[in-house]
C-alpha angles and dihedrals in degrees: 000000000000127000126231120237092238090056092054090047092049094051091048092048090048089059096036107033093177094049127119103220129189120179124188127188102227100193105020091244102105089241106078117060140164119210134191115198124183116185139155084224088075093059109122092008123119117242088256092053091047090053091045088056091053095043089051088053088060090063101221096314092116107104093014117057090001113054104180133012123180103204131200116181131179143153121252115271115258111280094024133090128220 
């Protein structure tokens, strides 16, 4: 069963309420997405740790309902808020 982009976004926002989240369906099949997530929670974390935070937010759906997720994570630029 495929996931909708808005469901992915909602799960990430639930775990990271301050985040700016953009999710794009890459193939139109509900299985292949790209997500950009900007959150203050990532500050001081390695890229791997940032991705682990996002994957944890998906609550085990990665590899099941969600087949592929290209992920870009970052912290907000100085002087801005996520």
